[in-house]
C-alpha positions in Angstrom: 32.8 -2.9 -82.5 30.9 -4.2 -85.5 30.3 -1.4 -88.1 28.7 -1.8 -91.5 29.2 0.0 -94.8 26.0 0.2 -96.8 26.5 0.9 -100.5 23.5 2.2 -102.5 24.0 0.7 -106.0 20.4 0.4 -107.2 20.3 3.7 -109.0 19.1 3.7 -112.6 21.6 6.3 -113.7 19.4 8.0 -116.2 21.8 11.0 -116.8 24.7 8.6 -117.5 23.2 7.2 -120.7 23.8 3.7 -121.8 25.2 1.2 -119.4 25.2 0.8 -115.7 27.4 3.7 -114.4 28.1 2.0 -111.0 29.8 -0.8 -112.9 31.9 1.3 -115.3 35.7 0.4 -115.0 37.9 3.4 -114.0 41.0 1.9 -112.5 44.1 0.4 -114.2 42.9 -3.2 -113.7 39.3 -2.6 -114.4 38.4 -1.4 -110.9 35.2 0.5 -110.4 34.6 3.4 -108.0 33.1 0.9 -105.5 36.4 -1.0 -105.3 38.1 2.1 -103.9 35.3 2.8 -101.4 35.4 -0.7 -100.2 39.2 -0.6 -99.9 39.0 2.6 -97.9 36.2 1.3 -95.7 38.1 -1.9 -94.8 41.3 0.1 -94.2 39.3 2.4 -91.8 37.9 -0.5 -89.8 34.5 -1.3 -91.2 33.9 -5.1 -91.0 30.6 -5.7 -92.8 29.6 -4.6 -96.3 26.0 -4.5 -97.5 25.3 -3.9 -101.2 21.9 -2.5 -102.1 21.2 -3.5 -105.8 18.2 -4.4 -108.0 17.4 -7.9 -109.0 17.8 -7.1 -112.7 21.5 -6.1 -112.3 22.4 -8.9 -109.9 24.1 -11.1 -112.5 26.2 -8.2 -113.9 26.9 -6.9 -110.4 28.2 -10.3 -109.1 30.3 -10.9 -112.2 31.9 -7.4 -112.2 32.4 -6.8 -108.5 30.4 -9.0 -106.1 32.2 -12.4 -106.4 35.6 -10.7 -106.5 34.9 -8.5 -103.5 33.6 -11.4 -101.5 37.0 -13.1 -101.8 38.8 -9.9 -100.7 36.4 -9.5 -97.8 36.8 -13.1 -96.7 40.6 -12.6 -96.5 40.0 -9.5 -94.4 37.4 -11.1 -92.2 34.7 -8.8 -93.5 31.1 -10.0 -94.0 29.2 -9.3 -97.2 25.5 -9.2 -97.7 23.0 -8.2 -100.4 19.8 -6.3 -100.2 17.4 -5.7 -103.1 15.5 -2.4 -103.7 12.3 -2.9 -105.6 9.5 -0.6 -106.6 6.8 -2.7 -104.8 8.6 -3.0 -101.5 6.0 -1.0 -99.7 4.3 -0.9 -96.2 1.1 -2.8 -95.8 -1.9 -0.9 -97.2 0.1 0.8 -100.0 0.5 -0.2 -103.7 2.6 1.1 -106.6 0.8 4.0 -108.3 -0.3 3.4 -111.8 2.4 4.3 -114.3 5.2 4.5 -111.8 8.4 2.6 -112.9 11.1 4.2 -110.7 12.0 3.1 -107.1 11.3 5.4 -104.2 14.7 6.9 -103.5 17.5 6.6 -101.1 15.3 6.2 -98.0 13.5 3.2 -99.5 16.9 1.8 -100.6 18.2 1.7 -97.0 14.9 0.1 -95.9 15.8 -2.8 -98.1 18.4 -3.6 -95.4 15.9 -4.1 -92.7 16.8 -7.2 -90.7 20.4 -7.0 -91.7 21.6 -3.9 -89.8 22.2 -4.4 -86.0 25.2 -2.1 -85.6 26.2 1.5 -86.4 26.6 2.0 -90.1 27.8 4.3 -92.8 25.7 4.7 -96.0 26.9 6.1 -99.3 26.4 6.2 -103.0 28.1 3.6 -105.2 29.1 6.0 -108.0 30.8 8.6 -105.8 34.5 8.7 -104.7 34.7 10.1 -101.2 38.4 9.9 -100.3 40.1 8.1 -97.4 39.5 10.6 -94.7 35.7 10.5 -94.8 35.7 6.8 -94.1 38.1 7.1 -91.2 36.4 10.0 -89.5 32.9 8.4 -89.8 34.1 5.0 -88.6 35.9 6.4 -85.6 33.0 8.7 -84.7 30.6 5.8 -84.8 32.9 3.6 -82.6 33.5 6.4 -80.1 30.1 7.9 -79.9 27.4 5.3 -80.5 25.2 4.9 -77.5 21.9 3.0 -77.6 20.5 5.5 -75.1 21.1 8.2 -77.7 19.8 6.5 -80.9 19.3 9.7 -82.9 22.9 11.0 -82.6 24.2 10.8 -86.2 27.1 12.2 -88.2 27.9 13.0 -91.8 31.0 13.7 -94.0 31.1 17.4 -94.7 32.6 18.2 -98.1 33.4 21.7 -99.4 31.1 22.5 -102.4 34.2 23.5 -104.5 35.5 20.0 -104.2 32.3 18.3 -105.4 31.5 20.0 -108.7 31.3 18.4 -112.1 33.0 19.9 -115.2 30.2 18.4 -117.4 27.0 19.8 -116.1 24.8 20.6 -113.1 24.7 18.6 -110.0 22.4 18.2 -107.0 24.0 18.8 -103.6 22.7 19.0 -100.0 24.0 22.5 -99.1 24.4 22.6 -95.3 24.2 25.2 -92.6 26.4 24.3 -89.6 26.6 25.8 -86.1 29.7 26.8 -84.2 30.1 23.3 -82.8 30.0 21.6 -86.2 26.5 20.3 -85.8 24.2 20.4 -88.8 21.3 23.0 -88.6 19.7 22.5 -92.0 20.4 20.7 -95.3 19.0 22.3 -98.4 18.7 19.9 -101.4 19.9 22.2 -104.2 19.6 21.1 -107.8 21.5 22.2 -111.0 24.6 23.7 -109.3 27.0 24.5 -112.1 30.7 25.4 -111.9 31.5 28.9 -113.2 34.7 30.8 -113.9 34.7 32.4 -110.4 32.8 29.8 -108.3 29.4 28.2 -108.6 25.7 29.1 -109.2 22.3 27.6 -109.5 19.6 29.3 -111.6 21.7 32.4 -111.9 22.3 32.7 -108.1 25.8 32.5 -106.8 26.6 29.9 -104.1 29.5 30.0 -101.7 32.0 27.3 -102.9 33.3 27.0 -99.3 29.8 25.9 -98.1 29.7 22.4 -96.6 27.7 20.0 -98.6 26.3 16.5 -98.0 27.4 13.9 -100.5 24.9 11.3 -99.0 27.6 9.9 -96.8 26.0 9.5 -93.4 26.9 7.7 -90.1 23.7 6.3 -88.6 22.6 4.1 -85.8 20.7 0.7 -86.1 17.7 2.3 -84.3 17.5 4.7 -87.3 16.0 1.9 -89.3 12.7 2.0 -87.3 12.6 5.8 -87.6 13.1 5.6 -91.3 10.4 3.0 -91.7 7.9 5.2 -89.8 8.9 8.1 -92.0 8.3 6.1 -95.2 4.7 5.5 -94.1 4.2 9.2 -93.5 5.8 10.0 -96.9 3.6 7.6 -98.8 0.5 8.9 -97.0 1.4 12.4 -98.1 1.9 11.3 -101.7 -1.5 9.5 -101.6 -3.1 12.7 -100.2 -1.7 14.7 -103.2 1.6 16.0 -101.8 4.0 15.1 -104.6 3.8 13.4 -108.0 2.9 9.7 -107.5 5.1 8.8 -110.5 8.2 10.7 -109.4 8.1 11.5 -105.7 11.2 10.2 -103.9 11.9 9.5 -100.2 15.3 11.0 -99.8 17.7 10.6 -96.9 18.9 14.3 -96.8 15.3 15.6 -96.7 14.2 13.1 -94.1 17.1 13.8 -91.8 16.5 17.5 -92.4 13.0 17.1 -91.2 14.2 15.3 -88.0 16.6 18.2 -87.4 13.8 20.8 -87.7 11.7 18.8 -85.3 14.6 18.5 -82.8 14.5 14.7 -83.1 18.1 14.2 -84.1 21.6 15.6 -84.1 24.1 15.4 -86.9 27.8 16.0 -86.3 29.5 17.4 -89.5 32.9 15.8 -89.9 34.9 18.0 -92.2 36.9 16.5 -95.0 39.0 18.4 -97.5 39.3 15.4 -99.9 38.1 16.0 -103.4 35.0 14.2 -104.4 34.5 12.9 -107.9 31.8 10.7 -109.5 30.0 9.4 -112.5 27.0 11.6 -113.2 27.6 12.0 -116.9 29.4 9.8 -119.5 31.8 12.7 -120.0 32.9 12.3 -116.3 34.4 8.9 -116.9 37.8 10.0 -118.4 38.1 12.6 -115.7 37.5 9.9 -113.0 40.0 7.6 -114.8 42.7 10.3 -114.8 41.9 11.1 -111.1 42.6 7.5 -110.0 45.7 7.4 -112.2 47.0 10.5 -110.3 46.2 9.0 -106.9 48.1 5.8 -107.8 51.1 7.8 -109.0 51.1 9.8 -105.7 51.1 6.5 -103.7 47.6 7.0 -102.2 46.7 3.6 -103.7 48.6 0.6 -105.0 48.2 -0.3 -108.6 47.1 -3.7 -107.3 44.4 -2.0 -105.2 43.8 -4.5 -102.3 47.4 -5.8 -102.0 48.1 -3.5 -99.0 45.3 -5.0 -97.0 46.7 -8.5 -97.1 
């Protein structure tokens, strides 16, 4: 079955400071986090890659990763496509609010792929490392469970909160409530979760570090694209009516899927993974990420020449 990996790489990365965090080298040969995600996706069986970027980073993106990955993918019989997120990519009847400079969030980013997605797909962030298991369980679930007659049956990688915290500041996580059959009940987007000596907290309130959290790694159906587009119209209508700051409001996948769940319009199977997440939220995270990859290579999880085992 055809399955796509959709990589959201259009984020501005305001907390990361100077430079484009998605393109920061972290591997021994200048690899970036995306290299490892693409490796793990191809190894798991995904056979199409869609990069979501911005036009203003296209040149850097192609030079640092795009052209190289296209060669790797060609050898592995994997397609590569590009989609471009832009602030003014809006439904008919809507325009960019005066003073807004930031795109509309992860929901709008995925909509940049309209017309490209005709198969089940996994979507994830470009600047997060998810581990091999997450790709495998999502790919296999999509292949085994996708049924066009059940277009709202989704899945997600369920990480443990303790495996997703940063040593260098607060993070935002979708904290999940899961039923006895591992189906998602609610996802609560929780900001400023900080690591403490005995666990984690946000705004002085302790959080169970064994809670499942969403790291924005979802397994979705091609029919989801139409649902997402309808939701974007509703979101923009709400902003226009005064529900949310026109300059900052974001159409976010975890919140939208959470709304579908509360309205009984979707199901989400939580596929547990015990792999440790790491990512590039702050500049100070970079040496930690570099050391993490060095350790994974020394343990034999990856070859020093990353893609050599796929040939």
